[in-house]
DRENPA-3360 file (N, C-alpha, C; in nm, 2 decimals, always signed):
BEGIN
1 = MLKKRKRT = +5.04/-10.28/+5.18/+5.08/-10.30/+5.32/+5.06/-10.13/+5.39 ~ +5.00/-10.07/+5.33/+4.98/-9.92/+5.43/+4.85/-9.96/+5.49 ~ +4.73/-10.07/+5.45/+4.62/-10.11/+5.52/+4.64/-10.19/+5.65 ~ +4.80/-10.29/+5.64/+4.83/-10.34/+5.74/+4.86/-10.25/+5.84 ~ +4.95/-10.14/+5.81/+5.01/-10.04/+5.93/+4.88/-9.95/+6.02 ~ +4.78/-9.94/+5.94/+4.65/-9.90/+5.97/+4.60/-9.97/+6.06 ~ +4.58/-10.12/+5.99/+4.54/-10.21/+6.14/+4.63/-10.23/+6.30 ~ +4.75/-10.22/+6.24/+4.83/-10.22/+6.32/+4.84/-10.12/+6.48;
9 = ALFFIFSA = +4.82/-9.98/+6.41/+4.79/-9.87/+6.48/+4.69/-9.90/+6.57 ~ +4.57/-9.90/+6.49/+4.44/-9.93/+6.56/+4.42/-10.02/+6.69 ~ +4.53/-10.13/+6.66/+4.53/-10.26/+6.74/+4.61/-10.19/+6.88 ~ +4.67/-10.13/+6.86/+4.76/-10.05/+6.98/+4.68/-9.91/+7.05 ~ +4.59/-9.86/+7.00/+4.54/-9.74/+7.03/+4.43/-9.83/+7.11 ~ +4.37/-9.92/+7.08/+4.22/-9.99/+7.13/+4.28/-10.09/+7.26 ~ +4.42/-10.13/+7.24/+4.47/-10.16/+7.35/+4.49/-10.11/+7.47 ~ +4.56/-9.96/+7.43/+4.59/-9.91/+7.57/+4.49/-9.83/+7.61;
17 = LIVTVCRC = +4.32/-9.86/+7.61/+4.23/-9.79/+7.64/+4.14/-9.91/+7.74 ~ +4.20/-10.03/+7.74/+4.17/-10.14/+7.81/+4.24/-10.12/+7.95 ~ +4.15/-10.11/+8.09/+4.16/-10.07/+8.19/+4.12/-10.20/+8.28 ~ +4.19/-10.27/+8.37/+4.12/-10.36/+8.47/+4.14/-10.32/+8.59 ~ +4.08/-10.38/+8.68/+4.05/-10.33/+8.82/+4.13/-10.42/+8.86 ~ +4.21/-10.35/+9.01/+4.28/-10.43/+9.10/+4.25/-10.39/+9.24 ~ +4.24/-10.47/+9.31/+4.21/-10.50/+9.45/+4.32/-10.53/+9.56 ~ +4.35/-10.43/+9.67/+4.47/-10.45/+9.71/+4.42/-10.48/+9.87;
25 = NPDIFGGN = +4.49/-10.56/+9.95/+4.43/-10.56/+10.08/+4.57/-10.59/+10.19 ~ +4.61/-10.45/+10.21/+4.73/-10.46/+10.28/+4.69/-10.50/+10.46 ~ +4.65/-10.62/+10.46/+4.61/-10.70/+10.57/+4.69/-10.77/+10.67 ~ +4.80/-10.70/+10.73/+4.89/-10.82/+10.77/+4.84/-10.86/+10.91 ~ +4.82/-10.79/+10.97/+4.73/-10.86/+11.12/+4.59/-10.88/+11.12 ~ +4.50/-10.89/+11.02/+4.38/-10.90/+11.04/+4.27/-10.77/+11.06 ~ +4.35/-10.66/+11.05/+4.26/-10.53/+11.11/+4.19/-10.50/+11.01 ~ +4.21/-10.56/+10.87/+4.07/-10.48/+10.74/+3.96/-10.58/+10.78;
33 = TNSSVFSD = +3.93/-10.66/+10.85/+3.80/-10.77/+10.85/+3.72/-10.67/+10.95 ~ +3.60/-10.67/+10.93/+3.51/-10.61/+10.96/+3.35/-10.68/+10.99 ~ +3.31/-10.70/+11.07/+3.19/-10.75/+11.09/+3.05/-10.66/+11.18 ~ +2.95/-10.67/+11.10/+2.85/-10.59/+11.16/+2.79/-10.76/+11.27 ~ +2.73/-10.69/+11.35/+2.66/-10.79/+11.46/+2.52/-10.72/+11.53 ~ +2.45/-10.83/+11.50/+2.30/-10.79/+11.59/+2.32/-10.77/+11.74 ~ +2.19/-10.72/+11.78/+2.19/-10.66/+11.94/+2.22/-10.77/+12.02 ~ +2.23/-10.91/+12.00/+2.27/-11.01/+12.09/+2.42/-11.05/+12.06;
41 = GSIAMSCK = +2.48/-10.98/+11.96/+2.62/-11.03/+11.93/+2.63/-11.14/+11.85 ~ +2.53/-11.18/+11.77/+2.58/-11.29/+11.68/+2.59/-11.21/+11.54 ~ +2.66/-11.26/+11.42/+2.72/-11.20/+11.32/+2.60/-11.20/+11.22 ~ +2.57/-11.03/+11.19/+2.48/-11.02/+11.05/+2.54/-11.01/+10.93 ~ +2.70/-10.97/+10.93/+2.74/-10.94/+10.79/+2.89/-10.96/+10.79 ~ +2.96/-11.03/+10.74/+3.10/-11.07/+10.77/+3.16/-10.96/+10.64 ~ +3.26/-10.85/+10.64/+3.31/-10.80/+10.54/+3.49/-10.80/+10.57 ~ +3.54/-10.76/+10.46/+3.69/-10.74/+10.43/+3.70/-10.65/+10.35;
49 = LYTEYLET = +3.77/-10.51/+10.41/+3.85/-10.39/+10.35/+3.94/-10.37/+10.24 ~ +3.90/-10.37/+10.11/+4.01/-10.34/+9.98/+4.02/-10.21/+9.95 ~ +4.14/-10.19/+9.89/+4.18/-10.06/+9.83/+4.17/-10.10/+9.67 ~ +4.07/-10.06/+9.61/+4.03/-10.08/+9.44/+4.08/-9.97/+9.37 ~ +4.19/-10.00/+9.27/+4.26/-9.93/+9.18/+4.23/-9.95/+9.02 ~ +4.22/-9.87/+8.94/+4.20/-9.91/+8.81/+4.32/-9.88/+8.71 ~ +4.37/-9.99/+8.65/+4.50/-10.00/+8.57/+4.47/-10.03/+8.45 ~ +4.56/-9.97/+8.38/+4.52/-10.01/+8.21/+4.63/-10.13/+8.20;
57 = QEGAIANE = +4.64/-10.18/+8.05/+4.69/-10.29/+8.04/+4.85/-10.27/+8.04 ~ +4.88/-10.15/+8.04/+5.04/-10.17/+8.09/+5.10/-10.16/+8.23 ~ +4.97/-10.20/+8.30/+4.98/-10.16/+8.45/+5.01/-10.04/+8.54 ~ +4.99/-9.94/+8.43/+5.01/-9.78/+8.51/+4.85/-9.78/+8.56 ~ +4.85/-9.68/+8.65/+4.71/-9.67/+8.72/+4.64/-9.56/+8.64 ~ +4.50/-9.57/+8.64/+4.41/-9.52/+8.53/+4.40/-9.35/+8.54 ~ +4.42/-9.32/+8.69/+4.39/-9.20/+8.69/+4.48/-9.16/+8.85 ~ +4.50/-9.01/+8.82/+4.58/-8.94/+8.94/+4.50/-8.98/+9.06;
65 = ADAKFGKP = +4.38/-8.95/+9.10/+4.33/-8.98/+9.21/+4.35/-9.12/+9.27 ~ +4.30/-9.21/+9.16/+4.33/-9.36/+9.26/+4.48/-9.37/+9.26 ~ +4.59/-9.31/+9.20/+4.72/-9.33/+9.22/+4.77/-9.27/+9.35 ~ +4.70/-9.21/+9.41/+4.70/-9.15/+9.52/+4.65/-9.21/+9.66 ~ +4.52/-9.25/+9.63/+4.46/-9.29/+9.76/+4.35/-9.45/+9.72 ~ +4.29/-9.42/+9.57/+4.23/-9.57/+9.56/+4.10/-9.54/+9.60 ~ +4.02/-9.65/+9.59/+3.87/-9.62/+9.64/+3.85/-9.75/+9.70 ~ +3.84/-9.74/+9.86/+3.78/-9.79/+9.97/+3.66/-9.90/+9.90;
73 = VWECSVAC = +3.67/-10.04/+9.93/+3.55/-10.09/+9.88/+3.56/-10.23/+10.00 ~ +3.41/-10.26/+10.05/+3.40/-10.39/+10.13/+3.34/-10.50/+10.09 ~ +3.43/-10.61/+10.07/+3.36/-10.72/+10.01/+3.29/-10.80/+10.12 ~ +3.15/-10.81/+10.10/+3.07/-10.88/+10.21/+3.00/-10.98/+10.18 ~ +2.98/-11.08/+10.29/+2.89/-11.19/+10.26/+2.79/-11.21/+10.40 ~ +2.67/-11.26/+10.34/+2.58/-11.28/+10.46/+2.52/-11.43/+10.44 ~ +2.50/-11.49/+10.56/+2.49/-11.67/+10.56/+2.32/-11.64/+10.59 ~ +2.31/-11.70/+10.46/+2.13/-11.70/+10.45/+2.07/-11.86/+10.53;
81 = PDGSQVKF = +1.97/-11.85/+10.59/+1.88/-11.97/+10.64/+1.94/-12.11/+10.59 ~ +1.93/-12.12/+10.48/+1.97/-12.24/+10.40/+2.11/-12.31/+10.39 ~ +2.20/-12.22/+10.49/+2.31/-12.26/+10.47/+2.40/-12.19/+10.38 ~ +2.35/-12.11/+10.27/+2.42/-12.09/+10.14/+2.49/-11.93/+10.22 ~ +2.58/-11.91/+10.13/+2.64/-11.77/+10.14/+2.59/-11.65/+10.03 ~ +2.57/-11.55/+10.07/+2.57/-11.43/+9.96/+2.67/-11.32/+9.98 ~ +2.74/-11.33/+9.85/+2.88/-11.21/+9.86/+2.81/-11.10/+9.76 ~ +2.87/-10.99/+9.82/+2.85/-10.86/+9.74/+2.97/-10.77/+9.80;
89 = DLYEQPAF = +2.98/-10.66/+9.70/+3.03/-10.55/+9.70/+2.96/-10.43/+9.84 ~ +3.01/-10.35/+9.89/+2.97/-10.21/+9.95/+3.09/-10.10/+9.94 ~ +3.07/-10.02/+9.89/+3.12/-9.87/+9.87/+3.13/-9.80/+9.96 ~ +3.07/-9.81/+10.10/+3.07/-9.75/+10.21/+3.06/-9.82/+10.35 ~ +3.12/-9.77/+10.45/+3.15/-9.87/+10.57/+3.03/-9.95/+10.61 ~ +3.01/-10.08/+10.60/+2.90/-10.12/+10.71/+2.89/-10.06/+10.82 ~ +2.72/-10.07/+10.88/+2.73/-10.05/+11.01/+2.77/-10.17/+11.11 ~ +2.83/-10.12/+11.19/+2.90/-10.20/+11.29/+2.76/-10.28/+11.39;
97 = MVEAKTEE = +2.66/-10.18/+11.43/+2.56/-10.28/+11.51/+2.46/-10.24/+11.42 ~ +2.34/-10.40/+11.41/+2.25/-10.39/+11.33/+2.14/-10.40/+11.44 ~ +2.03/-10.33/+11.46/+1.93/-10.37/+11.55/+1.86/-10.49/+11.53 ~ +1.85/-10.54/+11.62/+1.75/-10.66/+11.58/+1.71/-10.75/+11.72 ~ +1.57/-10.71/+11.75/+1.55/-10.74/+11.88/+1.49/-10.89/+11.90 ~ +1.43/-10.94/+11.75/+1.35/-11.06/+11.76/+1.43/-11.12/+11.64 ~ +1.40/-11.29/+11.63/+1.45/-11.37/+11.55/+1.42/-11.31/+11.38 ~ +1.27/-11.28/+11.42/+1.19/-11.19/+11.29/+1.26/-11.12/+11.23;
105 = DKLAYKAQ = +1.34/-11.02/+11.36/+1.41/-10.90/+11.30/+1.54/-10.95/+11.23 ~ +1.58/-11.03/+11.26/+1.70/-11.11/+11.21/+1.68/-11.18/+11.07 ~ +1.54/-11.26/+11.04/+1.52/-11.26/+10.93/+1.50/-11.17/+10.83 ~ +1.42/-11.08/+10.88/+1.38/-10.97/+10.76/+1.53/-10.91/+10.73 ~ +1.64/-10.87/+10.82/+1.76/-10.78/+10.77/+1.83/-10.91/+10.66 ~ +1.80/-11.05/+10.69/+1.87/-11.14/+10.58/+1.79/-11.15/+10.48 ~ +1.67/-11.11/+10.48/+1.59/-11.12/+10.34/+1.61/-11.02/+10.23 ~ +1.67/-10.90/+10.26/+1.75/-10.78/+10.22/+1.85/-10.85/+10.10;
113 = YCSAEAMV = +1.92/-10.92/+10.17/+2.03/-11.00/+10.06/+2.02/-11.16/+10.02 ~ +1.93/-11.23/+10.06/+1.92/-11.37/+10.03/+1.79/-11.36/+9.96 ~ +1.80/-11.49/+9.85/+1.68/-11.51/+9.77/+1.60/-11.56/+9.83 ~ +1.45/-11.55/+9.78/+1.33/-11.63/+9.84/+1.34/-11.77/+9.88 ~ +1.44/-11.83/+9.78/+1.46/-11.94/+9.80/+1.54/-12.01/+9.90 ~ +1.62/-11.94/+9.95/+1.74/-11.93/+10.04/+1.66/-11.89/+10.19 ~ +1.55/-11.85/+10.17/+1.51/-11.81/+10.29/+1.40/-11.89/+10.34 ~ +1.35/-11.99/+10.23/+1.28/-12.11/+10.27/+1.32/-12.15/+10.40;
121 = AAVPSATP = +1.43/-12.21/+10.42/+1.47/-12.29/+10.54/+1.43/-12.22/+10.69 ~ +1.41/-12.07/+10.65/+1.36/-12.00/+10.78/+1.23/-12.05/+10.83 ~ +1.16/-12.10/+10.74/+1.00/-12.13/+10.80/+1.00/-12.29/+10.83 ~ +1.00/-12.29/+10.92/+0.99/-12.45/+11.02/+0.87/-12.53/+10.96 ~ +0.90/-12.64/+10.91/+0.82/-12.70/+10.85/+0.69/-12.76/+10.96 ~ +0.58/-12.80/+10.92/+0.46/-12.86/+11.01/+0.52/-12.97/+11.09 ~ +0.50/-12.98/+11.21/+0.53/-13.14/+11.26/+0.38/-13.21/+11.25 ~ +0.43/-13.32/+11.21/+0.29/-13.41/+11.18/+0.24/-13.43/+11.35;
129 = TVTPTATP = +0.13/-13.47/+11.34/+0.08/-13.49/+11.47/-0.03/-13.58/+11.47 ~ +0.01/-13.67/+11.59/-0.11/-13.84/+11.57/-0.22/-13.78/+11.67 ~ -0.33/-13.81/+11.62/-0.47/-13.80/+11.70/-0.46/-13.91/+11.74 ~ -0.49/-13.94/+11.86/-0.51/-14.07/+11.96/-0.66/-14.09/+11.93 ~ -0.69/-14.26/+11.90/-0.79/-14.30/+11.88/-0.87/-14.25/+11.98 ~ -0.85/-14.31/+12.13/-0.90/-14.29/+12.24/-0.82/-14.28/+12.32 ~ -0.92/-14.19/+12.46/-0.81/-14.17/+12.57/-0.89/-14.25/+12.70 ~ -0.79/-14.33/+12.75/-0.86/-14.38/+12.87/-0.88/-14.28/+12.99;
137 = ADVPAQDL = -0.99/-14.30/+13.08/-1.03/-14.21/+13.15/-0.99/-14.20/+13.27 ~ -0.85/-14.30/+13.32/-0.79/-14.30/+13.42/-0.67/-14.25/+13.37 ~ -0.63/-14.18/+13.25/-0.50/-14.14/+13.20/-0.51/-13.98/+13.28 ~ -0.42/-13.92/+13.34/-0.41/-13.81/+13.38/-0.40/-13.69/+13.27 ~ -0.46/-13.57/+13.29/-0.47/-13.45/+13.15/-0.32/-13.43/+13.14 ~ -0.23/-13.43/+13.25/-0.08/-13.38/+13.23/+0.01/-13.52/+13.18 ~ -0.04/-13.58/+13.16/+0.03/-13.70/+13.07/+0.00/-13.72/+12.94 ~ -0.13/-13.61/+12.88/-0.14/-13.59/+12.76/-0.03/-13.49/+12.65;
145 = PIIIPPPN = -0.01/-13.54/+12.53/+0.11/-13.46/+12.48/+0.05/-13.33/+12.48 ~ +0.15/-13.23/+12.49/+0.11/-13.08/+12.44/+0.17/-13.04/+12.31 ~ +0.10/-13.00/+12.22/+0.10/-13.00/+12.05/+0.12/-12.81/+12.06 ~ +0.25/-12.78/+12.02/+0.27/-12.66/+12.00/+0.29/-12.61/+11.86 ~ +0.21/-12.55/+11.76/+0.21/-12.52/+11.66/+0.35/-12.39/+11.63 ~ +0.39/-12.45/+11.52/+0.50/-12.38/+11.45/+0.46/-12.24/+11.46 ~ +0.55/-12.10/+11.47/+0.50/-11.96/+11.45/+0.51/-11.96/+11.31 ~ +0.43/-11.87/+11.25/+0.35/-11.83/+11.12/+0.46/-11.71/+11.08;
153 = LLIVQPLL = +0.61/-11.73/+11.01/+0.67/-11.64/+10.98/+0.65/-11.61/+10.86 ~ +0.63/-11.46/+10.84/+0.62/-11.40/+10.70/+0.74/-11.30/+10.64 ~ +0.80/-11.39/+10.51/+0.90/-11.33/+10.44/+0.83/-11.19/+10.36 ~ +0.86/-11.13/+10.39/+0.88/-10.99/+10.27/+0.99/-10.98/+10.18 ~ +0.95/-10.87/+10.06/+1.04/-10.85/+10.01/+1.10/-10.74/+10.03 ~ +1.23/-10.71/+10.03/+1.25/-10.57/+10.07/+1.27/-10.49/+9.95 ~ +1.24/-10.37/+9.96/+1.25/-10.25/+9.83/+1.39/-10.20/+9.83 ~ +1.45/-10.20/+9.94/+1.58/-10.12/+9.94/+1.70/-10.24/+9.95;
161 = SGAITACD = +1.82/-10.24/+9.89/+1.95/-10.30/+9.96/+2.00/-10.28/+10.07 ~ +1.97/-10.14/+10.09/+2.07/-10.08/+10.22/+2.21/-10.02/+10.18 ~ +2.23/-10.03/+10.06/+2.31/-9.97/+10.02/+2.29/-9.81/+9.98 ~ +2.36/-9.70/+10.02/+2.33/-9.59/+9.99/+2.47/-9.50/+9.88 ~ +2.40/-9.48/+9.75/+2.49/-9.43/+9.62/+2.52/-9.31/+9.66 ~ +2.44/-9.18/+9.73/+2.51/-9.09/+9.74/+2.42/-9.04/+9.83 ~ +2.49/-8.92/+9.90/+2.42/-8.83/+10.04/+2.48/-8.71/+10.04 ~ +2.39/-8.60/+9.99/+2.43/-8.47/+10.00/+2.35/-8.35/+10.10;
169 = LRGNFINF = +2.43/-8.32/+10.20/+2.36/-8.27/+10.29/+2.33/-8.10/+10.24 ~ +2.39/-8.07/+10.17/+2.39/-7.94/+10.07/+2.30/-7.95/+10.02 ~ +2.29/-8.07/+9.90/+2.18/-8.03/+9.81/+2.06/-8.12/+9.87 ~ +2.06/-8.18/+10.00/+1.98/-8.19/+10.07/+1.88/-8.35/+9.98 ~ +1.98/-8.42/+9.98/+1.90/-8.54/+9.91/+2.01/-8.70/+9.92 ~ +1.95/-8.80/+9.93/+2.01/-8.94/+9.92/+1.98/-8.99/+9.87 ~ +2.04/-9.10/+9.78/+2.02/-9.21/+9.71/+2.02/-9.36/+9.75 ~ +1.92/-9.43/+9.76/+1.89/-9.56/+9.78/+1.94/-9.67/+9.66;
177 = RLAEPLLD = +1.99/-9.80/+9.68/+2.01/-9.90/+9.59/+1.91/-9.96/+9.62 ~ +1.81/-9.99/+9.51/+1.69/-10.07/+9.52/+1.74/-10.21/+9.54 ~ +1.65/-10.33/+9.60/+1.71/-10.43/+9.60/+1.64/-10.52/+9.49 ~ +1.75/-10.60/+9.45/+1.71/-10.71/+9.33/+1.66/-10.85/+9.37 ~ +1.53/-10.90/+9.33/+1.46/-10.84/+9.20/+1.36/-10.73/+9.27 ~ +1.37/-10.63/+9.18/+1.28/-10.51/+9.21/+1.14/-10.57/+9.24 ~ +1.09/-10.48/+9.36/+1.00/-10.46/+9.44/+0.90/-10.42/+9.32 ~ +0.78/-10.46/+9.32/+0.68/-10.38/+9.23/+0.57/-10.30/+9.30;
185 = INGKTVEL = +0.58/-10.19/+9.32/+0.51/-10.11/+9.42/+0.43/-9.98/+9.32 ~ +0.36/-10.04/+9.21/+0.31/-9.96/+9.11/+0.16/-9.99/+9.22 ~ +0.09/-9.85/+9.22/-0.03/-9.88/+9.29/-0.03/-9.89/+9.43 ~ +0.08/-9.89/+9.45/+0.09/-9.92/+9.63/+0.14/-9.80/+9.69 ~ +0.10/-9.79/+9.82/+0.19/-9.70/+9.93/+0.27/-9.71/+10.00 ~ +0.38/-9.61/+9.94/+0.54/-9.66/+9.98/+0.55/-9.54/+10.09 ~ +0.61/-9.58/+10.23/+0.64/-9.45/+10.30/+0.78/-9.50/+10.36 ~ +0.87/-9.38/+10.34/+0.99/-9.43/+10.44/+1.03/-9.32/+10.52;
193 = TMNGLPAN = +1.06/-9.35/+10.64/+1.08/-9.24/+10.76/+1.24/-9.27/+10.81 ~ +1.28/-9.14/+10.82/+1.40/-9.12/+10.89/+1.40/-9.10/+11.04 ~ +1.45/-9.16/+11.14/+1.43/-9.16/+11.28/+1.26/-9.10/+11.25 ~ +1.18/-9.17/+11.22/+1.05/-9.15/+11.23/+0.99/-9.00/+11.16 ~ +1.06/-8.96/+11.09/+1.03/-8.81/+11.00/+1.00/-8.90/+10.87 ~ +0.89/-8.87/+10.80/+0.89/-8.88/+10.67/+0.97/-8.84/+10.55 ~ +1.00/-8.89/+10.45/+1.07/-8.83/+10.38/+0.98/-8.86/+10.21 ~ +1.01/-8.77/+10.13/+0.94/-8.75/+10.01/+1.05/-8.82/+9.88;
201 = CSIPNSNP = +0.99/-8.93/+9.84/+1.10/-9.03/+9.78/+1.03/-9.04/+9.67 ~ +1.14/-9.10/+9.54/+1.07/-9.14/+9.40/+1.18/-9.21/+9.29 ~ +1.14/-9.27/+9.23/+1.24/-9.34/+9.13/+1.28/-9.27/+9.04 ~ +1.38/-9.22/+9.00/+1.40/-9.11/+8.89/+1.41/-9.21/+8.79 ~ +1.33/-9.14/+8.64/+1.35/-9.21/+8.52/+1.46/-9.22/+8.47 ~ +1.59/-9.15/+8.51/+1.70/-9.16/+8.47/+1.77/-9.29/+8.50 ~ +1.74/-9.34/+8.62/+1.81/-9.46/+8.67/+1.71/-9.51/+8.75 ~ +1.60/-9.60/+8.69/+1.54/-9.69/+8.78/+1.59/-9.78/+8.86;
209 = SLYSCALP = +1.72/-9.79/+8.87/+1.76/-9.87/+8.98/+1.80/-9.77/+9.14 ~ +1.77/-9.69/+9.13/+1.77/-9.60/+9.27/+1.62/-9.55/+9.33 ~ +1.64/-9.54/+9.43/+1.53/-9.48/+9.53/+1.57/-9.35/+9.55 ~ +1.56/-9.22/+9.53/+1.58/-9.07/+9.55/+1.49/-9.02/+9.64 ~ +1.55/-8.99/+9.79/+1.44/-8.93/+9.89/+1.53/-8.77/+9.90 ~ +1.45/-8.69/+9.94/+1.47/-8.56/+10.00/+1.47/-8.56/+10.14 ~ +1.59/-8.53/+10.23/+1.62/-8.55/+10.35/+1.51/-8.45/+10.41 ~ +1.44/-8.50/+10.49/+1.36/-8.44/+10.59/+1.38/-8.31/+10.66;
217 = QNLSSFPV = +1.32/-8.23/+10.65/+1.36/-8.07/+10.68/+1.43/-8.07/+10.85 ~ +1.36/-8.12/+10.94/+1.38/-8.18/+11.06/+1.48/-8.22/+11.09 ~ +1.51/-8.31/+11.02/+1.63/-8.41/+11.03/+1.78/-8.34/+11.07 ~ +1.81/-8.36/+11.20/+1.90/-8.27/+11.28/+2.04/-8.33/+11.26 ~ +2.04/-8.47/+11.30/+2.20/-8.55/+11.35/+2.18/-8.69/+11.26 ~ +2.29/-8.76/+11.28/+2.32/-8.88/+11.22/+2.35/-8.98/+11.35 ~ +2.33/-9.10/+11.39/+2.29/-9.19/+11.26/+2.14/-9.17/+11.27 ~ +2.07/-9.21/+11.14/+1.91/-9.24/+11.14/+1.88/-9.36/+11.15;
225 = QIIVKVDG = +1.77/-9.46/+11.16/+1.70/-9.55/+11.14/+1.61/-9.53/+11.03 ~ +1.63/-9.58/+10.93/+1.56/-9.58/+10.81/+1.46/-9.72/+10.82 ~ +1.33/-9.70/+10.79/+1.20/-9.77/+10.79/+1.12/-9.74/+10.70 ~ +1.09/-9.87/+10.61/+1.05/-9.87/+10.47/+0.90/-9.95/+10.49 ~ +0.82/-9.90/+10.45/+0.68/-9.98/+10.48/+0.59/-9.96/+10.33 ~ +0.55/-10.06/+10.28/+0.46/-10.07/+10.14/+0.35/-10.11/+10.21 ~ +0.21/-10.03/+10.14/+0.08/-10.08/+10.20/+0.08/-10.10/+10.37 ~ +0.18/-10.03/+10.42/+0.16/-10.07/+10.56/+0.25/-10.18/+10.64;
233 = TEVNNFSF = +0.30/-10.24/+10.56/+0.40/-10.39/+10.59/+0.52/-10.34/+10.59 ~ +0.58/-10.34/+10.68/+0.74/-10.30/+10.70/+0.81/-10.42/+10.62 ~ +0.94/-10.35/+10.52/+1.00/-10.42/+10.44/+1.14/-10.41/+10.44 ~ +1.17/-10.27/+10.52/+1.31/-10.26/+10.54/+1.32/-10.18/+10.69 ~ +1.41/-10.20/+10.75/+1.44/-10.13/+10.85/+1.60/-10.16/+10.91 ~ +1.68/-10.04/+10.90/+1.83/-10.05/+10.90/+1.89/-9.91/+10.93 ~ +1.96/-9.90/+10.99/+2.04/-9.77/+11.00/+2.15/-9.70/+10.93 ~ +2.17/-9.59/+10.94/+2.30/-9.54/+10.84/+2.36/-9.40/+10.95;
241 = DGSSCIVI = +2.46/-9.45/+10.95/+2.57/-9.34/+11.01/+2.61/-9.21/+10.98 ~ +2.57/-9.22/+10.82/+2.58/-9.05/+10.76/+2.74/-9.02/+10.71 ~ +2.82/-9.13/+10.73/+2.95/-9.11/+10.70/+3.02/-9.10/+10.55 ~ +2.90/-9.13/+10.47/+2.95/-9.08/+10.34/+2.87/-8.97/+10.28 ~ +2.79/-8.88/+10.37/+2.72/-8.80/+10.33/+2.84/-8.65/+10.34 ~ +2.80/-8.58/+10.19/+2.90/-8.48/+10.21/+2.83/-8.34/+10.17 ~ +2.95/-8.25/+10.19/+2.88/-8.10/+10.19/+2.94/-8.03/+10.11 ~ +2.93/-7.98/+10.01/+2.97/-7.90/+9.89/+2.98/-7.75/+9.96;
249 = EKQEQEEE = +3.14/-7.72/+9.97/+3.16/-7.59/+10.04/+3.15/-7.45/+9.93 ~ +3.14/-7.33/+9.97/+3.13/-7.27/+9.87/+3.30/-7.20/+9.80 ~ +3.27/-7.19/+9.68/+3.44/-7.21/+9.62/+3.47/-7.08/+9.63 ~ +3.38/-6.97/+9.64/+3.44/-6.79/+9.66/+3.35/-6.77/+9.75 ~ +3.41/-6.66/+9.82/+3.34/-6.60/+9.92/+3.30/-6.48/+9.86 ~ +3.20/-6.43/+9.93/+3.12/-6.30/+9.89/+3.19/-6.17/+9.90 ~ +3.25/-6.06/+9.82/+3.33/-5.97/+9.85/+3.21/-5.85/+9.92 ~ +3.25/-5.83/+10.02/+3.18/-5.74/+10.13/+3.19/-5.60/+10.02;
257 = IPAPVIPP = +3.08/-5.55/+10.02/+3.05/-5.41/+9.94/+3.05/-5.28/+10.07 ~ +3.11/-5.20/+10.02/+3.12/-5.09/+10.18/+3.00/-5.01/+10.15 ~ +3.00/-4.98/+10.28/+2.88/-4.85/+10.25/+2.88/-4.75/+10.23 ~ +2.78/-4.67/+10.12/+2.80/-4.53/+10.04/+2.84/-4.44/+10.15 ~ +2.93/-4.36/+10.11/+2.94/-4.26/+10.18/+2.86/-4.11/+10.11 ~ +2.80/-4.08/+10.25/+2.73/-3.96/+10.20/+2.79/-3.82/+10.24 ~ +2.82/-3.74/+10.15/+2.87/-3.63/+10.20/+2.77/-3.52/+10.31 ~ +2.87/-3.46/+10.39/+2.80/-3.38/+10.49/+2.71/-3.26/+10.40;
265 = PPYY = +2.61/-3.20/+10.42/+2.53/-3.11/+10.40/+2.62/-3.00/+10.35 ~ +2.57/-2.89/+10.27/+2.65/-2.75/+10.25/+2.65/-2.68/+10.36 ~ +2.73/-2.61/+10.38/+2.73/-2.46/+10.47/+2.68/-2.38/+10.42 ~ +2.58/-2.31/+10.46/+2.53/-2.14/+10.42/+2.55/-2.05/+10.50;
% end
């Protein structure tokens, strides 16, 4: 009988520890939909804002901070060239404008989220040409078919996913989430610049899914354009507005030490 009571008590203890994630979307008039666009106005990424709470099995909010404010999360999707959709979550607001001057720039942006198989449709297949057996001498040259070879589009694998997990201006660092699948950079030269200023970066041993960089000393303001090159080939090019960066203020003000009082010399 005693063993049965112990098992019942353990069951209720473990049940109380179970928490679930609840996402609310108070989108009455469609104001929570946010889309990133390319320079020409076409859609780069479609996102919808939710508020995320952690709830226990009994329906209570897991912690006091979530009960007051929750955590903003954007459910986003990117349309891949093969017609499929890639869906993912972002915990920082996506940029409204994505710089893309050419179609190659758009493909490079989509390649950060779409798989290599989904990007195959972006490369046009070679058009078969028919070689004429003979050309009559009286046929004018302007009537001959003009064959334009398709462009040679190079699909590169990105190093970064575009998500920033942490940014601390006082600590002078910023952490990027690495793209999946991970790009093999062993023995390769990786260069990351912010507004053209080089940054010193590395993959921390404690979390191999991050790319941690020190902010350049001469970086004065946001937004910044982040460009990553691997052995001279550009693999990432995106902007960051700095909205998720934090500055930790001093908790205590230093006390002012009064100047020592020097007595006047003795009078003789």
